[in-house]
Structure formats: structure tokens, C-alpha cells
N, C-alpha and C positions, 0 to 999 in steps of 0.2 A: 901448785899442781892441780890437775883437773880431778874432779870427783865424780863418782858413779854411784847411783843408788838403785835399788830395785823396789818396786811398789808391791812386791809380794812378801810373804813372811818367809819365803825360801831364801837360803843363801844363793846368790846369783849363780855360782858355779854348779849348784845342785839343780838349778832350773834346766840345765843340760841333762838329758836323761842318761844318768851314769850307767845304767844297766844295759843300754842299747846303743847309744851313740858312738860312732867311731872316734878314734883319738883325735881326728882333725878338729872336731868341735871343741874339745877340751884344750887342744893346743892353741886354737884361736882365742879362747877365753884367757888362757894363761898369758898370752902376749898383751892382753888388755891390762892385766894386773901389774904389768911392768911400766905402764904409762899413766895409770890412774889409781888414786886411793879409793877404796870401796867402802861404803857405809851400808850396813845391813839393818834395815828396820826390824824392830822387835815386835811390832804390832801384829795382831791376828784378827783385827776387826776394823771396820770403818771408823768407829768412834775413837778407838785407841790410836789409829793412824793419824787422825786429825789432832789428837792431843800431842802425839809425838812431833808432828809438824810444828805445832805452836810452841813446843819446848825449845825450838831452835836446833834440834838434832841434825837437821839437814841444811843448815844455813849456808854452807859453802858448795852445795851440790850443783854441778853443771848440767847433768842429765839423769834421766830415770830410765831404767831398763825394765820393761813391763811384759809379763806373760798373760796369755788369755785367762789362765786360772785365777789371776789376781782379782778379777771381778767378783768372784765368790767371797773374797775377804774384804775388800775395800769398797765394793760396789762400783758403779760406773765412774769414770773420770769426768765428772760434770763440773759445772762452774764452781760449786762449793769446794770440791776437792782440789781443783786447779788453783783456786784462790788461796788455799792453805799452803801450797808449795812455796818454797823460798824464792825471793826475787832473783837469785843467782841462776835458777834453773832455766835452761834455754832449749832443751831437747827432751822429747819423750821417744824412746826406742821401743816399738811394739813388736813382739815376736808373733807374727801372724799376718795374713793377708787382710782379713776383715777387721775393721777398727771402729765399729759402731758403738762400742762401749766408751769411746773417747769423744768428748764434745770438741770437735774441730773449731767451731766458731769461738768457744770460750778459750781454747788454747791459742788461737790466732790473736784474740784480743789481749792476751797476756804476752804476746811475742814469743810463744813457745812453738818450736817446729816439731812436727810429728812424722815419724817414718813407719812404714810397714814392710812386709816382705812379699811383694808381688812377684809372680813368676815361680817362686819356690814351691807353691802348692798346686800349680796347674795340673800336672799329670796325675797326681794322686787323687785330687778331687774329681777330675774327669773319669778316672777309673771307678771311683765310688758311684758316680752318676750312671756309668754304663752298667754296673752291677744292679743298681736299683731299677734302671730302665728295663733290663731283661727280666728281672724278677717280677716286676709289676705287670709287664705285658703278658708273661706266661703264667700268672697266678701261682707262682712258686710258694708264696707265703702261706696260702691256704693249705697246700699239701704238707709243708714243713711243720706247721702248727698241729695238723692232724696227727702226724707221726709222733709228736711229743705228747699227745693225749693217748697214745697207744692205739691209734686208729690208722687205717690205710685209706688215704684219700677221702676221709669223712666217715668211715665206719670201720668195724672190725673186718679182718680178712674174710671171715665167713659171710658177713652181711654184704660185703661188696661182691663176693663171688656168686652169691645167690640172689643178688640184686633185691635185697629185702626192702620192703616199702619203708619210706621215711629216711633212708640213707641219702644224705645230700653230698653228692660228689662236687669237688671244686669245679667251677665253671671252666670251660675250655679257654685256654690262653690264646693269644694272637701272636703271629710271627712279626718281627720288626722289619723284615726285608720288604723294601719297596714303600714303606710308610714314610710320612713326613714328620721330621722333628722340628719343632719351633723352639728357638732359643731366645729367651728374654734376657738380654745383656751379653753381647758377643765380645767379651774380653778374652784374656788368656785362657781361662778355664773353658769358656764356651767354644773357642777355636779348637782346643784339644779334644773336646767332646765331639765336635763336628767331624774331625778327622777320624776318630775312633768309630763312630756309628756308620760313617760312609764306608770305611774299610772293612769293618766286621760284618755289617748288616746291609750295606747298600742303601741306606736311608738317604732321602733327600733332606736338605737343611734350609730353613728360612729363619731369619732373625730380625729382631727389632732393637735398635740402639737409638740414642738421641741423635747421633750423627752416623751417616753411612760410612762404613769402613771399606772403601774400594780397594785399598792396598791389601787388606786382609782377605777380601774376596778373591783377588787374583792369586794370592798365595795358596788359598784353599783349593781353588780350581786347578792350579798347577799340581796339586796333590790328589786330584781325582774326586774332589768333593763337589757335588751339585748344590750350590748355595745361592740363595736369593734374599735380597734385602726387601723388607716391607715397610711401609711408611706409617701404618696405624696399628693400634692394638687389635682392632676388629679384624684386620687382615691376618695378623699373626695367629690369633686365637681361633678364628673361624676356619683356617686352612691347615691346622696342625693336628696330627693324630696323637702325638706325644708333645708335651710342653715341658721344657727344662728351664728352671729359674736359676740364673747365674748373674744376678745383679747385686750391688752392695745395698745394705740397709741404711737408709737415712730418712729424714722427714718426708721427702718426696716419694720414696718407694715403700714406706710402711703400708701394708695392706693394699699394695698395688693390684693384687689379685684378691677379689672379694665377690660378693653376690652378683654384681653387674657383670663382671668379667667372666664368671662361670657360665652365665647365660649366653655369652658370645661364643663359647667353645662348641666344638662338635660333641654331640651326645656320645658318651662312652669314652671320652678322652682319658689319657693316662698322663699324670703329672709327676715330675721329679723335682725335688728341691734339695740342693746342696749348698744354697747361698746362706740365707739367714731365715729363721722360722717366721719372723714377723713381716716378711714381704708378702706373706699370704695370710689371709684371715682364717684361722683354724676353725672357728665356729661355723663360718660359711662353707668351708671345705667339708666338714662333717655332714652338713645338710646336702651338699652337692653329691657326696658319696651315697647317702641314703636314698636320694631320688634317682640315682643312676646316671645323672648328668656327667659325673666323673666316675669312670669304671674302677680305677685303681690308682694308687699313689705309691711312690717310693720316697721316703723322707730320711734325711740325715740330720736335719735341724728342726727346731721347734720354737714356737712363739714365746714360751715361758720356761726355757730350759732350767733345770732338768725335768720340770713337770710336762706331762704329755696329756693332751685332751682325752678324756675317757672314751669319747666317740671314735677316736683313732685307734686306741688300744683294743677296742671291742670289735673292730671291723676286720674280717679276714682278708679283705682286699687292700689292706694297708701294710706295706713293707717298711719296717722301722729299723734304723741303725742309730745308735747313740752318739751322734756327732763324731764320727770316726773317719771323715773324709781325708784327713791328712795324717792319720794315725799309723805311720810307717816309720821304720828306723831311718830310711833314706830321706824322707821328706822332713821329719822333725830335725834332722841334722842340717839339711839345706836351710831351713828356716832359722835355726840358731846361728849358723855361720853367716847368713845374710844380715841378721840383726846385729851380730858382733861387728860386721864390716861397717854398719852405720855408726856404731859406737866409736870405732877407731877414726872414721872420717870426721865425726863431730868434734872429737878431741883434737885431732891433728890439723884439720882444715876449717873447722867452724861451719861445716855444711853436711848435708845428708846424701847418701847414695840414692835413697828412694823416698824422698819427701812425698807425703800424700798429695794427690792431685789438687785438692782444694787450696793447697798452700804453695803451689809452684812459683807464684810470683814473689814468695818470700826467700827463695833460694839465692 
């Protein structure tokens, strides 16, 4: 028989959100239990997991089912952890679109194929980006935090009404209509966001990819999106009123936005990041905010989650969300069902529904 293991301390069936997910996700998992024996790790830390691997507890495992939260227990799936996995293991099934916590080169060297859940997160993540975009442009965060301090737009009601000296009102926001959104990484999420900002706000869209996506451009134009491809980072940054980061994190994209890139941007630019925190240099971002080069930001992800740079926490022009871009019943369910379909295909056909792009030639 085939075997399935989870790299988290959770029982795999409990990694499906039992209090929210529709029965379809549970039903999909139940069907897996009919074709696979399931081994549940007992480990709750990286060191204990390495010891459990060395004990031979997983010696017959064919694949590993991995959730995003497992990183907090075992750390990243790097060469050390991958080397500890049994020789029988051939697949890692990741529940999520971003897989930067898995060393794809190390997995490839071991002959282990890795899958993710592209497409399942596109709409929800783009919705989160849209929320952050509007909040950051309109300075809503400053007003909301003032209310929680018992103030009204920066002072008590009496101070505001009498325009008492020293009361700092939040700066006026800016309307998104007619502005240009620059998208760095026009994949599924970027395209969803382009459609939403064009339809809701009438924004123009320009984007930078390693390769031009002419078919994607035609589809967007057919849906009423004014979209333009640019060839250089200077063109993207210098011509965008708002910048949205929608690219994966890897060795090439880490800190792709830093001091040099901030200097290329329009003064007073707004930045949205729903990708991965480390694609942007947070220390350089804090400096750019303090200097006014960046007017405001909306962040769902952070460089060293769950830690957040103190300069971001202290700045009223920074809108913060604790990595909730996919935190909906519907999206979590889609991700789980997609991942489970990868499990079934791996067991029954020896291949993956959605192998990561770096390993396409292994399929």
C-alpha cells in the first residue's frame, strides 16, 4: 500500500479546518484514507522530527502532506530536513500557493517532486490587496487607530471641533480613480487584481514579468482593463502611483525592492505587498516612509513573520494585516481540496496535478 505522512504535529484530517470547512474537504480526505495508510508524526519540534526520521518511523512513506503552519514546528524544508526523509519518499504536497519554505533545488536533487495550490488563492489574495490599496491610499489606518485611542481623527471631539492647536489630523487621502497601478509579477493573483482595480476604480495597469504575457494582456483588455507591459524595473517604478508586489520569494527576488528601487519610484508612492515579506527590504522601507519617498503601505506579509519591524508598527501610514490574504472558509477549502487532489494523483498515477514550475521537466 501507499503511505501518507504529514510534516506537522497535527493529525492530517485536523489540518482541514473542522470548524469552518464544508463537508467536501472532509469527504475528499476520507477518500484518501481508503487508498493510503497514514502515519502521524509525534514530533513537535525540528530536533524531535529529525530524531523521529532517524528512528525509521517513516521508512515506507511515499509522500508528505505539508501545511504552511508546519514551518513554525519543523523550520524550513531545507537540505538538512530533506536529507533526513526516507528514501521511499517521492512527493511533497504543500497546502498553499507560496512554497518558499521548501528548498526546491534540494528536493530536486533527492528526486522528490513538490506540488502547490496555484489558482486556489488568486481571488482571495487579490481581494486582500484591493482592501490594502484603498486603505493605504485613503489614509484609513490613521483614522482607525485614532478612534481606538479615543480620539476623532487625531484629537478629542472638542479639540477637533475647536481646531485646537497641536491636533494633528490625518493627511488627506488620494482617490484611486485614474491612477496607475504597477504590478511586479503578473501571475494569477496579479491578473485578478488588475481586473478588480480597473472595474472598481478605473485604474490603469502596467506590469513587469520576466516574459511578456501577450495572451494574458488580450484577456485583460477583453475585460476592459487598460494594461501595458514594461521592460525594465525603472519603467515600472517610475511610472506607477501604486505598486503591488505579486511575485514569489526565491533567491533572485529576495529584497528585489530595496533602497535603490525606492529611489526609482515616484515620490509619495503607495506600496502593497501580499506576496512574501522578504521580497522587500523592510529596513529600507521604513527609511523610505520616514523620508516621504513612500507615502503609505498596505502589508499582509512580513520579512520575519510573526515579527514586524518596529518602524512599521509605529507609522500611522502603514496598514497592517497579519497574513490573512487567504483566510476565508472558501479559499482554505479550495486549497485543501486542491492539495488532496495532488495526493490522490501521486498515489494513483505517480504524478502531480500542479508540480511547481521549477520541476516541470520532472513530470
